[in-house]
TIMIDREN-355443 format. One record per atom (N, C-alpha, C, O, CB): x, y, z; residue in one letter; residue number from 1; atom name. Coordinates in steps of 0.2 Angstrom, whole numbers, plus 2048, in hexadecimal, padded with zeros to 3 digits. Glycine has a CB too. Example, Ala and Ser with C-alpha at 12.3 -4.5 7.8 and 13.67 -1.06 7.14 Angstrom:
% residues 2
+------+-------+-----+-----+-----+------+
! east ! north !  up ! res !   n ! atom !
+------+-------+-----+-----+-----+------+
!  842 !   7E4 ! 827 !   A !   1 !    N !
!  83E !   7EA ! 827 !   A !   1 !   CA !
!  842 !   7F0 ! 827 !   A !   1 !    C !
!  847 !   7EF ! 82A !   A !   1 !    O !
!  839 !   7EA ! 82D !   A !   1 !   CB !
!  840 !   7F5 ! 823 !   S !   2 !    N !
!  844 !   7FB ! 824 !   S !   2 !   CA !
!  840 !   800 ! 827 !   S !   2 !    C !
!  843 !   806 ! 828 !   S !   2 !    O !
!  846 !   7FD ! 81D !   S !   2 !   CB !
+------+-------+-----+-----+-----+------+
//
This chain:
% residues 90
+------+-------+-----+-----+-----+------+
! east ! north !  up ! res !   n ! atom !
+------+-------+-----+-----+-----+------+
!  7F8 !   862 ! 788 !   M !   1 !    N !
!  7FA !   85B ! 78A !   M !   1 !   CA !
!  7FC !   85B ! 791 !   M !   1 !    C !
!  800 !   85F ! 793 !   M !   1 !    O !
!  800 !   859 ! 785 !   M !   1 !   CB !
!  7FA !   856 ! 794 !   E !   2 !    N !
!  7FC !   855 ! 79B !   E !   2 !   CA !
!  803 !   852 ! 79C !   E !   2 !    C !
!  805 !   84D ! 798 !   E !   2 !    O !
!  7F7 !   850 ! 79F !   E !   2 !   CB !
!  807 !   854 ! 7A1 !   S !   3 !    N !
!  80D !   852 ! 7A2 !   S !   3 !   CA !
!  80D !   84B ! 7A6 !   S !   3 !    C !
!  808 !   84A ! 7AA !   S !   3 !    O !
!  811 !   857 ! 7A7 !   S !   3 !   CB !
!  811 !   846 ! 7A4 !   E !   4 !    N !
!  812 !   840 ! 7A7 !   E !   4 !   CA !
!  814 !   840 ! 7AE !   E !   4 !    C !
!  812 !   83B ! 7B2 !   E !   4 !    O !
!  816 !   83B ! 7A3 !   E !   4 !   CB !
!  817 !   845 ! 7B0 !   S !   5 !    N !
!  819 !   846 ! 7B7 !   S !   5 !   CA !
!  813 !   848 ! 7BC !   S !   5 !    C !
!  814 !   848 ! 7C2 !   S !   5 !    O !
!  81F !   84B ! 7B8 !   S !   5 !   CB !
!  80E !   84A ! 7B9 !   Q !   6 !    N !
!  808 !   84C ! 7BD !   Q !   6 !   CA !
!  805 !   846 ! 7C0 !   Q !   6 !    C !
!  803 !   842 ! 7BC !   Q !   6 !    O !
!  803 !   851 ! 7B9 !   Q !   6 !   CB !
!  803 !   846 ! 7C7 !   P !   7 !    N !
!  800 !   840 ! 7C9 !   P !   7 !   CA !
!  7F8 !   840 ! 7C7 !   P !   7 !    C !
!  7F6 !   845 ! 7C5 !   P !   7 !    O !
!  800 !   840 ! 7D1 !   P !   7 !   CB !
!  7F6 !   83A ! 7C6 !   Q !   8 !    N !
!  7EF !   839 ! 7C4 !   Q !   8 !   CA !
!  7EB !   834 ! 7C8 !   Q !   8 !    C !
!  7EE !   82F ! 7CA !   Q !   8 !    O !
!  7EF !   837 ! 7BC !   Q !   8 !   CB !
!  7E5 !   836 ! 7CA !   W !   9 !    N !
!  7E1 !   831 ! 7CD !   W !   9 !   CA !
!  7DE !   82C ! 7C9 !   W !   9 !    C !
!  7DC !   82D ! 7C3 !   W !   9 !    O !
!  7DB !   835 ! 7D1 !   W !   9 !   CB !
!  7DF !   826 ! 7CB !   V !  10 !    N !
!  7DD !   820 ! 7C7 !   V !  10 !   CA !
!  7D8 !   81C ! 7CB !   V !  10 !    C !
!  7DB !   819 ! 7D0 !   V !  10 !    O !
!  7E3 !   81C ! 7C4 !   V !  10 !   CB !
!  7D2 !   81A ! 7C9 !   P !  11 !    N !
!  7CE !   816 ! 7CD !   P !  11 !   CA !
!  7D0 !   80F ! 7CD !   P !  11 !    C !
!  7D1 !   80C ! 7C8 !   P !  11 !    O !
!  7C6 !   816 ! 7CB !   P !  11 !   CB !
!  7D1 !   80C ! 7D3 !   V !  12 !    N !
!  7D4 !   805 ! 7D3 !   V !  12 !   CA !
!  7CF !   800 ! 7D7 !   V !  12 !    C !
!  7D0 !   7FA ! 7D6 !   V !  12 !    O !
!  7DB !   805 ! 7D6 !   V !  12 !   CB !
!  7CB !   802 ! 7DB !   A !  13 !    N !
!  7C7 !   7FE ! 7DF !   A !  13 !   CA !
!  7C0 !   802 ! 7E1 !   A !  13 !    C !
!  7C0 !   808 ! 7E1 !   A !  13 !    O !
!  7CA !   7FB ! 7E5 !   A !  13 !   CB !
!  7BB !   7FE ! 7E3 !   N !  14 !    N !
!  7B5 !   801 ! 7E6 !   N !  14 !   CA !
!  7B6 !   801 ! 7EE !   N !  14 !    C !
!  7B9 !   7FC ! 7F0 !   N !  14 !    O !
!  7AF !   7FD ! 7E4 !   N !  14 !   CB !
!  7B3 !   805 ! 7F1 !   V !  15 !    N !
!  7B3 !   805 ! 7F8 !   V !  15 !   CA !
!  7B0 !   7FF ! 7FB !   V !  15 !    C !
!  7B3 !   7FC ! 800 !   V !  15 !    O !
!  7AF !   80B ! 7FB !   V !  15 !   CB !
!  7AB !   7FC ! 7F8 !   D !  16 !    N !
!  7A8 !   7F6 ! 7FA !   D !  16 !   CA !
!  7AC !   7F0 ! 7FA !   D !  16 !    C !
!  7AB !   7EC ! 7FE !   D !  16 !    O !
!  7A2 !   7F5 ! 7F5 !   D !  16 !   CB !
!  7B2 !   7F0 ! 7F6 !   E !  17 !    N !
!  7B7 !   7EB ! 7F6 !   E !  17 !   CA !
!  7BA !   7EA ! 7FD !   E !  17 !    C !
!  7BE !   7E5 ! 7FE !   E !  17 !    O !
!  7BB !   7EC ! 7F1 !   E !  17 !   CB !
!  7BA !   7EF ! 801 !   F !  18 !    N !
!  7BE !   7EF ! 807 !   F !  18 !   CA !
!  7B9 !   7EE ! 80D !   F !  18 !    C !
!  7BB !   7EF ! 813 !   F !  18 !    O !
!  7C1 !   7F6 ! 809 !   F !  18 !   CB !
!  7B3 !   7EB ! 80C !   A !  19 !    N !
!  7AE !   7EA ! 811 !   A !  19 !   CA !
!  7B1 !   7E4 ! 816 !   A !  19 !    C !
!  7B0 !   7E4 ! 81C !   A !  19 !    O !
!  7A7 !   7E8 ! 80E !   A !  19 !   CB !
!  7B5 !   7DF ! 813 !   N !  20 !    N !
!  7B7 !   7D9 ! 817 !   N !  20 !   CA !
!  7BF !   7D9 ! 816 !   N !  20 !    C !
!  7C1 !   7D3 ! 818 !   N !  20 !    O !
!  7B4 !   7D3 ! 814 !   N !  20 !   CB !
!  7C2 !   7DE ! 814 !   C !  21 !    N !
!  7C9 !   7DD ! 814 !   C !  21 !   CA !
!  7CC !   7E4 ! 815 !   C !  21 !    C !
!  7C9 !   7E9 ! 814 !   C !  21 !    O !
!  7CC !   7DA ! 80D !   C !  21 !   CB !
!  7D3 !   7E5 ! 816 !   R !  22 !    N !
!  7D6 !   7EB ! 818 !   R !  22 !   CA !
!  7DB !   7ED ! 812 !   R !  22 !    C !
!  7DE !   7F2 ! 812 !   R !  22 !    O !
!  7DA !   7EB ! 81E !   R !  22 !   CB !
!  7DD !   7E8 ! 80E !   A !  23 !    N !
!  7E2 !   7E9 ! 809 !   A !  23 !   CA !
!  7E0 !   7E5 ! 802 !   A !  23 !    C !
!  7DC !   7E1 ! 802 !   A !  23 !    O !
!  7E9 !   7E6 ! 80B !   A !  23 !   CB !
!  7E3 !   7E8 ! 7FD !   K !  24 !    N !
!  7E1 !   7E6 ! 7F6 !   K !  24 !   CA !
!  7E7 !   7E8 ! 7F2 !   K !  24 !    C !
!  7EA !   7ED ! 7F2 !   K !  24 !    O !
!  7DB !   7E9 ! 7F3 !   K !  24 !   CB !
!  7E9 !   7E3 ! 7ED !   E !  25 !    N !
!  7EE !   7E4 ! 7E9 !   E !  25 !   CA !
!  7EB !   7E6 ! 7E2 !   E !  25 !    C !
!  7E7 !   7E3 ! 7E0 !   E !  25 !    O !
!  7F3 !   7DE ! 7E8 !   E !  25 !   CB !
!  7ED !   7EC ! 7DF !   C !  26 !    N !
!  7EB !   7EE ! 7D9 !   C !  26 !   CA !
!  7F0 !   7EF ! 7D4 !   C !  26 !    C !
!  7F6 !   7F1 ! 7D5 !   C !  26 !    O !
!  7E7 !   7F5 ! 7DA !   C !  26 !   CB !
!  7EF !   7EE ! 7CD !   I !  27 !    N !
!  7F3 !   7EF ! 7C8 !   I !  27 !   CA !
!  7F1 !   7F6 ! 7C4 !   I !  27 !    C !
!  7EB !   7F6 ! 7C2 !   I !  27 !    O !
!  7F4 !   7E9 ! 7C3 !   I !  27 !   CB !
!  7F6 !   7FB ! 7C4 !   V !  28 !    N !
!  7F4 !   801 ! 7C0 !   V !  28 !   CA !
!  7FA !   802 ! 7BB !   V !  28 !    C !
!  7FF !   803 ! 7BD !   V !  28 !    O !
!  7F4 !   807 ! 7C5 !   V !  28 !   CB !
!  7F8 !   801 ! 7B5 !   G !  29 !    N !
!  7FD !   801 ! 7AF !   G !  29 !   CA !
!  802 !   7FB ! 7B1 !   G !  29 !    C !
!  800 !   7F5 ! 7B1 !   G !  29 !    O !
!  800 !   808 ! 7AF !   G !  29 !   CB !
!  808 !   7FD ! 7B2 !   Q !  30 !    N !
!  80D !   7F8 ! 7B3 !   Q !  30 !   CA !
!  80F !   7F8 ! 7BB !   Q !  30 !    C !
!  814 !   7F5 ! 7BC !   Q !  30 !    O !
!  813 !   7F9 ! 7AF !   Q !  30 !   CB !
!  80B !   7FB ! 7BF !   H !  31 !    N !
!  80D !   7FC ! 7C6 !   H !  31 !   CA !
!  808 !   7F8 ! 7CA !   H !  31 !    C !
!  802 !   7F7 ! 7C9 !   H !  31 !    O !
!  80C !   803 ! 7C8 !   H !  31 !   CB !
!  80B !   7F4 ! 7CF !   V !  32 !    N !
!  808 !   7F1 ! 7D4 !   V !  32 !   CA !
!  807 !   7F6 ! 7DA !   V !  32 !    C !
!  80B !   7F8 ! 7DD !   V !  32 !    O !
!  80B !   7EA ! 7D6 !   V !  32 !   CB !
!  800 !   7F7 ! 7DC !   I !  33 !    N !
!  7FF !   7FB ! 7E2 !   I !  33 !   CA !
!  7FC !   7F7 ! 7E7 !   I !  33 !    C !
!  7F7 !   7F3 ! 7E6 !   I !  33 !    O !
!  7FA !   801 ! 7DF !   I !  33 !   CB !
!  7FE !   7F9 ! 7ED !   A !  34 !    N !
!  7FB !   7F6 ! 7F3 !   A !  34 !   CA !
!  7F6 !   7FB ! 7F6 !   A !  34 !    C !
!  7F8 !   800 ! 7F8 !   A !  34 !    O !
!  800 !   7F4 ! 7F9 !   A !  34 !   CB !
!  7EF !   7F9 ! 7F6 !   L !  35 !    N !
!  7EA !   7FE ! 7F8 !   L !  35 !   CA !
!  7E8 !   7FC ! 7FF !   L !  35 !    C !
!  7E6 !   7F6 ! 800 !   L !  35 !    O !
!  7E4 !   7FF ! 7F3 !   L !  35 !   CB !
!  7E8 !   800 ! 804 !   F !  36 !    N !
!  7E6 !   7FE ! 80B !   F !  36 !   CA !
!  7E0 !   803 ! 80D !   F !  36 !    C !
!  7DF !   809 ! 80B !   F !  36 !    O !
!  7EC !   7FF ! 810 !   F !  36 !   CB !
!  7DC !   800 ! 811 !   F !  37 !    N !
!  7D6 !   804 ! 815 !   F !  37 !   CA !
!  7D8 !   803 ! 81C !   F !  37 !    C !
!  7D7 !   7FD ! 81F !   F !  37 !    O !
!  7CF !   801 ! 813 !   F !  37 !   CB !
!  7D9 !   808 ! 820 !   D !  38 !    N !
!  7DB !   808 ! 827 !   D !  38 !   CA !
!  7D8 !   80E ! 82B !   D !  38 !    C !
!  7D9 !   813 ! 829 !   D !  38 !    O !
!  7E2 !   807 ! 828 !   D !  38 !   CB !
!  7D4 !   80C ! 830 !   E !  39 !    N !
!  7D1 !   812 ! 834 !   E !  39 !   CA !
!  7CE !   817 ! 830 !   E !  39 !    C !
!  7CE !   81D ! 832 !   E !  39 !    O !
!  7D7 !   815 ! 838 !   E !  39 !   CB !
!  7CA !   815 ! 82B !   G !  40 !    N !
!  7C6 !   81A ! 827 !   G !  40 !   CA !
!  7C9 !   81D ! 822 !   G !  40 !    C !
!  7C6 !   821 ! 81E !   G !  40 !    O !
!  7C3 !   81F ! 82C !   G !  40 !   CB !
!  7D0 !   81C ! 820 !   S !  41 !    N !
!  7D3 !   81F ! 81B !   S !  41 !   CA !
!  7D6 !   81A ! 816 !   S !  41 !    C !
!  7D8 !   814 ! 818 !   S !  41 !    O !
!  7D9 !   823 ! 81E !   S !  41 !   CB !
!  7D7 !   81C ! 810 !   F !  42 !    N !
!  7DA !   818 ! 80B !   F !  42 !   CA !
!  7E1 !   81A ! 80A !   F !  42 !    C !
!  7E3 !   820 ! 80A !   F !  42 !    O !
!  7D6 !   818 ! 804 !   F !  42 !   CB !
!  7E6 !   815 ! 808 !   Y !  43 !    N !
!  7ED !   816 ! 807 !   Y !  43 !   CA !
!  7EF !   812 ! 801 !   Y !  43 !    C !
!  7ED !   80C ! 800 !   Y !  43 !    O !
!  7F1 !   815 ! 80D !   Y !  43 !   CB !
!  7F3 !   815 ! 7FD !   A !  44 !    N !
!  7F6 !   811 ! 7F7 !   A !  44 !   CA !
!  7FD !   812 ! 7F7 !   A !  44 !    C !
!  800 !   818 ! 7F7 !   A !  44 !    O !
!  7F3 !   814 ! 7F0 !   A !  44 !   CB !
!  801 !   80C ! 7F7 !   I !  45 !    N !
!  808 !   80D ! 7F7 !   I !  45 !   CA !
!  80B !   807 ! 7F2 !   I !  45 !    C !
!  807 !   804 ! 7EF !   I !  45 !    O !
!  80B !   80B ! 7FE !   I !  45 !   CB !
!  811 !   807 ! 7F1 !   D !  46 !    N !
!  814 !   803 ! 7EC !   D !  46 !   CA !
!  812 !   7FC ! 7EE !   D !  46 !    C !
!  813 !   7FA ! 7F4 !   D !  46 !    O !
!  81C !   804 ! 7EC !   D !  46 !   CB !
!  810 !   7F8 ! 7EA !   G !  47 !    N !
!  80E !   7F1 ! 7EC !   G !  47 !   CA !
!  813 !   7EC ! 7EC !   G !  47 !    C !
!  812 !   7E6 ! 7EE !   G !  47 !    O !
!  808 !   7EF ! 7E7 !   G !  47 !   CB !
!  819 !   7ED ! 7EA !   L !  48 !    N !
!  81F !   7E9 ! 7EA !   L !  48 !   CA !
!  824 !   7EB ! 7EF !   L !  48 !    C !
!  826 !   7F1 ! 7EE !   L !  48 !    O !
!  822 !   7E8 ! 7E3 !   L !  48 !   CB !
!  826 !   7E7 ! 7F3 !   C !  49 !    N !
!  82B !   7E8 ! 7F8 !   C !  49 !   CA !
!  832 !   7EA ! 7F5 !   C !  49 !    C !
!  833 !   7E7 ! 7F0 !   C !  49 !    O !
!  82C !   7E3 ! 7FD !   C !  49 !   CB !
!  835 !   7EF ! 7F7 !   A !  50 !    N !
!  83B !   7F1 ! 7F4 !   A !  50 !   CA !
!  841 !   7EC ! 7F5 !   A !  50 !    C !
!  846 !   7EC ! 7F2 !   A !  50 !    O !
!  83E !   7F8 ! 7F7 !   A !  50 !   CB !
!  840 !   7E7 ! 7FA !   H !  51 !    N !
!  845 !   7E2 ! 7FB !   H !  51 !   CA !
!  845 !   7DD ! 7F6 !   H !  51 !    C !
!  84B !   7DD ! 7F3 !   H !  51 !    O !
!  843 !   7DF ! 802 !   H !  51 !   CB !
!  840 !   7D9 ! 7F5 !   Q !  52 !    N !
!  840 !   7D4 ! 7F0 !   Q !  52 !   CA !
!  839 !   7D3 ! 7EC !   Q !  52 !    C !
!  838 !   7CE ! 7EA !   Q !  52 !    O !
!  842 !   7CD ! 7F3 !   Q !  52 !   CB !
!  836 !   7D9 ! 7EC !   G !  53 !    N !
!  82F !   7D9 ! 7E8 !   G !  53 !   CA !
!  82A !   7D5 ! 7EC !   G !  53 !    C !
!  825 !   7D3 ! 7E8 !   G !  53 !    O !
!  831 !   7D6 ! 7E2 !   G !  53 !   CB !
!  82A !   7D4 ! 7F2 !   G !  54 !    N !
!  824 !   7D1 ! 7F6 !   G !  54 !   CA !
!  81E !   7D5 ! 7F5 !   G !  54 !    C !
!  81E !   7DB ! 7F4 !   G !  54 !    O !
!  826 !   7D0 ! 7FD !   G !  54 !   CB !
!  818 !   7D1 ! 7F6 !   P !  55 !    N !
!  811 !   7D4 ! 7F5 !   P !  55 !   CA !
!  80F !   7D8 ! 7FC !   P !  55 !    C !
!  80D !   7D5 ! 800 !   P !  55 !    O !
!  80C !   7CE ! 7F4 !   P !  55 !   CB !
!  811 !   7DE ! 7FB !   V !  56 !    N !
!  80F !   7E3 ! 801 !   V !  56 !   CA !
!  808 !   7E2 ! 804 !   V !  56 !    C !
!  807 !   7E3 ! 80A !   V !  56 !    O !
!  811 !   7EA ! 800 !   V !  56 !   CB !
!  803 !   7E2 ! 7FF !   A !  57 !    N !
!  7FC !   7E2 ! 801 !   A !  57 !   CA !
!  7FA !   7DC ! 805 !   A !  57 !    C !
!  7F5 !   7DC ! 808 !   A !  57 !    O !
!  7F8 !   7E2 ! 7FB !   A !  57 !   CB !
!  7FE !   7D7 ! 805 !   K !  58 !    N !
!  7FD !   7D1 ! 809 !   K !  58 !   CA !
!  800 !   7D1 ! 810 !   K !  58 !    C !
!  800 !   7CC ! 814 !   K !  58 !    O !
!  800 !   7CA ! 805 !   K !  58 !   CB !
!  804 !   7D7 ! 811 !   G !  59 !    N !
!  807 !   7D7 ! 818 !   G !  59 !   CA !
!  802 !   7D9 ! 81D !   G !  59 !    C !
!  7FC !   7DB ! 81C !   G !  59 !    O !
!  80C !   7DD ! 817 !   G !  59 !   CB !
!  805 !   7D9 ! 824 !   Q !  60 !    N !
!  801 !   7DA ! 82A !   Q !  60 !   CA !
!  802 !   7E2 ! 82B !   Q !  60 !    C !
!  807 !   7E5 ! 82B !   Q !  60 !    O !
!  803 !   7D6 ! 82F !   Q !  60 !   CB !
!  7FC !   7E5 ! 82E !   L !  61 !    N !
!  7FC !   7EC ! 830 !   L !  61 !   CA !
!  7FE !   7EC ! 837 !   L !  61 !    C !
!  7FB !   7E8 ! 83B !   L !  61 !    O !
!  7F6 !   7EF ! 82E !   L !  61 !   CB !
!  801 !   7F1 ! 839 !   S !  62 !    N !
!  803 !   7F2 ! 840 !   S !  62 !   CA !
!  804 !   7F9 ! 841 !   S !  62 !    C !
!  805 !   7FD ! 83D !   S !  62 !    O !
!  809 !   7EE ! 843 !   S !  62 !   CB !
!  805 !   7FB ! 848 !   K !  63 !    N !
!  807 !   802 ! 84A !   K !  63 !   CA !
!  80E !   803 ! 84C !   K !  63 !    C !
!  811 !   7FE ! 84F !   K !  63 !    O !
!  802 !   805 ! 84F !   K !  63 !   CB !
!  811 !   808 ! 84A !   T !  64 !    N !
!  818 !   80A ! 84C !   T !  64 !   CA !
!  818 !   80D ! 853 !   T !  64 !    C !
!  812 !   80E ! 855 !   T !  64 !    O !
!  81C !   80F ! 847 !   T !  64 !   CB !
!  81D !   80E ! 856 !   D !  65 !    N !
!  81E !   811 ! 85D !   D !  65 !   CA !
!  81B !   818 ! 85C !   D !  65 !    C !
!  818 !   81B ! 861 !   D !  65 !    O !
!  825 !   811 ! 85F !   D !  65 !   CB !
!  81B !   81B ! 857 !   A !  66 !    N !
!  819 !   822 ! 856 !   A !  66 !   CA !
!  811 !   822 ! 854 !   A !  66 !    C !
!  80E !   827 ! 853 !   A !  66 !    O !
!  81D !   826 ! 850 !   A !  66 !   CB !
!  80E !   81C ! 854 !   G !  67 !    N !
!  807 !   81C ! 852 !   G !  67 !   CA !
!  805 !   81C ! 84B !   G !  67 !    C !
!  7FF !   81C ! 849 !   G !  67 !    O !
!  804 !   821 ! 855 !   G !  67 !   CB !
!  80A !   81B ! 847 !   K !  68 !    N !
!  809 !   81B ! 83F !   K !  68 !   CA !
!  807 !   814 ! 83D !   K !  68 !    C !
!  80A !   80F ! 840 !   K !  68 !    O !
!  80F !   81E ! 83B !   K !  68 !   CB !
!  802 !   813 ! 839 !   T !  69 !    N !
!  801 !   80C ! 836 !   T !  69 !   CA !
!  806 !   80A ! 831 !   T !  69 !    C !
!  808 !   80E ! 82C !   T !  69 !    O !
!  7FA !   80C ! 833 !   T !  69 !   CB !
!  809 !   804 ! 831 !   C !  70 !    N !
!  80D !   802 ! 82C !   C !  70 !   CA !
!  80B !   7FB ! 82A !   C !  70 !    C !
!  807 !   7F7 ! 82E !   C !  70 !    O !
!  815 !   802 ! 82F !   C !  70 !   CB !
!  80E !   7F8 ! 824 !   V !  71 !    N !
!  80D !   7F2 ! 822 !   V !  71 !   CA !
!  813 !   7EE ! 822 !   V !  71 !    C !
!  818 !   7F1 ! 820 !   V !  71 !    O !
!  809 !   7F2 ! 81B !   V !  71 !   CB !
!  813 !   7E8 ! 823 !   T !  72 !    N !
!  819 !   7E4 ! 823 !   T !  72 !   CA !
!  819 !   7DF ! 81E !   T !  72 !    C !
!  814 !   7DB ! 81D !   T !  72 !    O !
!  81A !   7E0 ! 82A !   T !  72 !   CB !
!  81E !   7DF ! 819 !   C !  73 !    N !
!  81E !   7DA ! 814 !   C !  73 !   CA !
!  81F !   7D3 ! 816 !   C !  73 !    C !
!  823 !   7D2 ! 81B !   C !  73 !    O !
!  824 !   7DC ! 80F !   C !  73 !   CB !
!  81A !   7CF ! 814 !   P !  74 !    N !
!  81A !   7C8 ! 816 !   P !  74 !   CA !
!  820 !   7C4 ! 815 !   P !  74 !    C !
!  822 !   7BF ! 818 !   P !  74 !    O !
!  814 !   7C4 ! 814 !   P !  74 !   CB !
!  824 !   7C6 ! 810 !   W !  75 !    N !
!  82A !   7C2 ! 80E !   W !  75 !   CA !
!  830 !   7C3 ! 813 !   W !  75 !    C !
!  833 !   7BE ! 815 !   W !  75 !    O !
!  82C !   7C4 ! 807 !   W !  75 !   CB !
!  832 !   7C9 ! 814 !   H !  76 !    N !
!  838 !   7CA ! 818 !   H !  76 !   CA !
!  838 !   7CF ! 81E !   H !  76 !    C !
!  83D !   7D1 ! 821 !   H !  76 !    O !
!  83E !   7CB ! 814 !   H !  76 !   CB !
!  832 !   7D2 ! 81F !   G !  77 !    N !
!  831 !   7D6 ! 824 !   G !  77 !   CA !
!  832 !   7DD ! 823 !   G !  77 !    C !
!  832 !   7E1 ! 828 !   G !  77 !    O !
!  835 !   7D4 ! 82A !   G !  77 !   CB !
!  833 !   7E0 ! 81D !   W !  78 !    N !
!  834 !   7E7 ! 81C !   W !  78 !   CA !
!  82D !   7EA ! 81D !   W !  78 !    C !
!  828 !   7E8 ! 81C !   W !  78 !    O !
!  837 !   7E8 ! 815 !   W !  78 !   CB !
!  82E !   7F0 ! 821 !   Q !  79 !    N !
!  828 !   7F4 ! 822 !   Q !  79 !   CA !
!  827 !   7FB ! 81F !   Q !  79 !    C !
!  82D !   7FE ! 81D !   Q !  79 !    O !
!  828 !   7F5 ! 82A !   Q !  79 !   CB !
!  821 !   7FD ! 81D !   Y !  80 !    N !
!  820 !   803 ! 81A !   Y !  80 !   CA !
!  81A !   807 ! 81D !   Y !  80 !    C !
!  815 !   803 ! 81F !   Y !  80 !    O !
!  81E !   802 ! 812 !   Y !  80 !   CB !
!  81B !   80D ! 81E !   E !  81 !    N !
!  815 !   811 ! 821 !   E !  81 !   CA !
!  810 !   812 ! 81C !   E !  81 !    C !
!  811 !   813 ! 816 !   E !  81 !    O !
!  818 !   818 ! 823 !   E !  81 !   CB !
!  80A !   811 ! 81E !   L !  82 !    N !
!  804 !   811 ! 819 !   L !  82 !   CA !
!  803 !   818 ! 816 !   L !  82 !    C !
!  802 !   81A ! 810 !   L !  82 !    O !
!  7FE !   80F ! 81C !   L !  82 !   CB !
!  804 !   81D ! 81B !   E !  83 !    N !
!  803 !   824 ! 819 !   E !  83 !   CA !
!  808 !   827 ! 814 !   E !  83 !    C !
!  806 !   82B ! 80F !   E !  83 !    O !
!  803 !   829 ! 81F !   E !  83 !   CB !
!  80E !   825 ! 814 !   T !  84 !    N !
!  813 !   827 ! 810 !   T !  84 !   CA !
!  817 !   822 ! 80B !   T !  84 !    C !
!  819 !   824 ! 806 !   T !  84 !    O !
!  819 !   82A ! 814 !   T !  84 !   CB !
!  816 !   81C ! 80C !   G !  85 !    N !
!  819 !   816 ! 809 !   G !  85 !   CA !
!  821 !   816 ! 80A !   G !  85 !    C !
!  824 !   812 ! 807 !   G !  85 !    O !
!  819 !   818 ! 801 !   G !  85 !   CB !
!  823 !   81A ! 80F !   I !  86 !    N !
!  82A !   81A ! 811 !   I !  86 !   CA !
!  82C !   813 ! 815 !   I !  86 !    C !
!  828 !   811 ! 819 !   I !  86 !    O !
!  82C !   820 ! 815 !   I !  86 !   CB !
!  831 !   810 ! 813 !   Q !  87 !    N !
!  834 !   80A ! 817 !   Q !  87 !   CA !
!  836 !   80C ! 81E !   Q !  87 !    C !
!  839 !   811 ! 81F !   Q !  87 !    O !
!  83A !   807 ! 813 !   Q !  87 !   CB !
!  833 !   809 ! 823 !   T !  88 !    N !
!  835 !   80A ! 82A !   T !  88 !   CA !
!  83A !   805 ! 82D !   T !  88 !    C !
!  83E !   808 ! 831 !   T !  88 !    O !
!  82E !   80A ! 82E !   T !  88 !   CB !
!  839 !   7FF ! 82B !   V !  89 !    N !
!  83E !   7FA ! 82E !   V !  89 !   CA !
!  83F !   7F5 ! 829 !   V !  89 !    C !
!  83B !   7F3 ! 824 !   V !  89 !    O !
!  83A !   7F6 ! 834 !   V !  89 !   CB !
!  846 !   7F3 ! 829 !   N !  90 !    N !
!  848 !   7ED ! 824 !   N !  90 !   CA !
!  84B !   7E8 ! 828 !   N !  90 !    C !
!  84D !   7E3 ! 825 !   N !  90 !    O !
!  84C !   7F0 ! 81F !   N !  90 !   CB !
+------+-------+-----+-----+-----+------+
//
């Protein structure tokens, strides 16, 4: 029997779906996932902003001073690194 704490890969989208966009919101079980395609790589982070549940996938992508790509929640400006999902600015 597999442990629930073990991460599992779950298919959520086709690569073709990113031909004309860089972000997509996906539902996996009871979780909202923000899926991004940026500079040839895919990233999946929590789709709900920790502040007030804003739609992270609808945010704008930008670069930090350190050159990392982040997404800014469209509701109140909270930012998250795509690579780690860590909040960078609130």
